[in-house]
N, C-alpha and C positions, 0 to 999 in steps of 0.2 A: 502491498500501499505507499509507503513511503515514496521507495522510486517510483510508480505511478504518479505521486506526487512533485516530486522532485523534476518529474520528465515534460508533467507538461508548465508547470511553473520556467522551466527551459523554453519554452514556445511558444509562451506569453510576451516575454523580451521585455522588460519591463522597464528597461531604460528608454524604449521608444512608447513606452503606455505613460513613462512622469512625463514626458518629453507630445504626445497628444493632451494632455489633460494640464501644463502650460499653455498649450494652444488655443484649447477651449477657456481658461480660464482666464487668461489677457482680454479675448474677443466678448470674454463674457463682461469684464469691469473694466480692462481702457478704452479710454480711443480709438476712433477707427484708425487713424494713424500710428498710437502706440503699436498697436496688436501690431497694426502694418511693419514694423519696424521687429520684433521680436521673433510673429509668422517666420518676417526672410533669418533670424539670424537661427536659425530654432530648424529650417530646412538647408538650409545651406553648410551646416553645422554636424557632424565632418563633409566637406565637399567630392563627395563620390558620384561623381555620373549627375549634376542639379540636372541640368543642358536637358536629359534626355527625359524627366518625369516634371520640367516646369510649364507646361503648359497645364497637366490638371491641379496644382495646383495654385497656380494664376488665378485658373476656374472659381476654387476654390477659395480666394481673396475675396473675386465676384460675387459671388452668393454672401458670401457674411459682410459685404460692404452692404446691399440688397434688405436682407432680413435683418429685425430687431432681435436686439441681442433677449435670450429669454434662455431659463435651462435643456429646454428642450433641446433644440437646436443645438447650441453647445457643447452636448452629447452623440450628438449625430454629425459637424463636421470634427467635434473632435476624434471621432472614430475613423471617419472616412478619409482627416488627420496619419493615424495611426497608421491605416489601409495600405497608405501613400509611402507613408517610410518603409515600411513592409515592403512592399513591393519594388521600390526603391534602391534598399539595399541588400537585394539579390537574398530575402531571409523567408520567402513563401517557392515553393518547389514549383507549384501551378501558376507562373508568374504571369503570364501572359490571357487567361480565366481569368483574374484577380482582376488583371490589371481592365481590363473587359467587365468585366462589374464594375469597376471602379466609375466610366467611362458611361454606363447604362444611371448608376447613381444620382454620375452629376448630369447626365444634360437628365435626367428625371426634377431634378430642383431646380432646375435652367428654364424649363419646362409650364413647370409648377406658378416658381415667381410670376412668369409670363402671363397664364390667363387668369391669373390673380390681382394683376394688374389691367390685362384689359380683356377681360373677358362678359363687356356689351359693345362686339362688334367690331367691324375697320374703320374705322374713327379717332381724328388726329394722328401723331404716332406711332397709332400700333404698328403699321406696315414696314413703319422704320426699326423699330423695336424687335418685328419677328424676320427680319432682316439679321440683326443685329445674333437672334440664338440663334438662328440656323446657323451662322458662321460659324458663333460658338463648337456646337454639334459638328456639326462639319469638322473643324481644326485640330477635336479631339479622335476623331472618326481617323484625321487623318494622323494624328501624333500617336495613335494608339497601333499604323498599322511601321509607320517606323520605329518603331522601338524594339518590334522584333525581327525584323530586315538580315539581322545581321552587318559583315563587312562591309556589302556592296549591295545598291538597290538596286530590286527585280521590278523591271520595266517602268522605272519609273515616268513615262509620258500616260502610259494607261493610269497608274496612279494618281496623278494628278487631271485628267481627265475623266475619271472616278469619284474623284472629292468631290473637283467643280460640281460635276452634274447631281450626289449627292449633296451638297448646296442646296442645290435651288430645286431639288424637290424637296427639301425638309423645308425649306421654306416654303415653298406652296403646298405643304401638308397642314404648317403656322396655320398659314393665312385661311386655309378650310377651319381647322378649328375654331377656329373667328367668329365662325356663321352656327357655330352649335347654340343652340336654345339648352342648355343645361349646365349644369356645375361645374366652376373653375376644376374638381375635382376629378370630373370627368374629361372635360376636354382636356386635361393633360394629361390622360391612363389613352386615351382613344388618338391623339396624336402622337405618346410613344411608343408604343407598342410599334408600327409600321418601322419608326430611326431605329425601334431593335431590331428587328427583320434585316436590313441593312449593317446596321455593322456586325452582328453575325457574320451576315453570307459576304460580303466583301471584299473587305481582309482573306477570308479565302480565297476565294474568285482571284482575286490577286495571287496569291501563293501557288495557285494551279492544282490545290485538292479541295477544289471542292467537289462534291457527284449530285447525283440527283435523290439517294435517301437525306442528307443535308438538307439538300434544298424543301423537299415534302414533308419531313419532319417538322422543321422549323416556323412552314410557311402554317402549316394545318394550327403547331400550335399557340402561334399567333392570331391565324382569323379564327379560331376557339374561344383567344380569350379577349377580344373582338364582341363577340357576339355577347357573352356574358356581360363585359363590361356596358356593350350598347342596350341592351335589353333590362339589365338593373339600374338604365340611367333616368332619371324622374326627366323629361319633355317638356318643357315647355307651350309650347307651338300655338 
């Protein structure tokens, strides 16, 4: 039993947990500019491949800026930062799957904040902010693809075109979501699921490992989830 507890304790990586707690508490208690300084110091210490995962960190800072401080999101941001540090410092075996999950979480929160503020249809600056959110999600996708390419880039032209089309697709889906007469959480979920499908399939397509079984399985799961979300939503037509 003691050996098992010792093994679990090692897997937790307490020093990273302390860094994540400092990140969360700084966001909760400090002015944002001071929190940003603290977050930068924590992220860049030690100085180990910081540029490789800098964009997810940047998006997390954006989310921390637009979200009002509170204990619930302090815990959420702290756990996401801990997760990012585990990936950055090569402490996870399935780092690619973990990074994909992090991209999903960041994308969902970006969509949630967008529809929380713009859930009254296409008006004012909503299309511009939709463009910004689509760009952030597309760049998260690009960063995810590049992070695991290895030493040399595979099909850089195809990757750029694919990410560019993904950006336009994300923007169009975001705009469609503005017309949905449902609560912002349902808007977020309906728009999020097609984005999940793209993020899940595109990297494998570029790597040449995508097969028909993967496409059918992923598409079926996403379609089933969409049906559940759409049928459970309260439509205000």
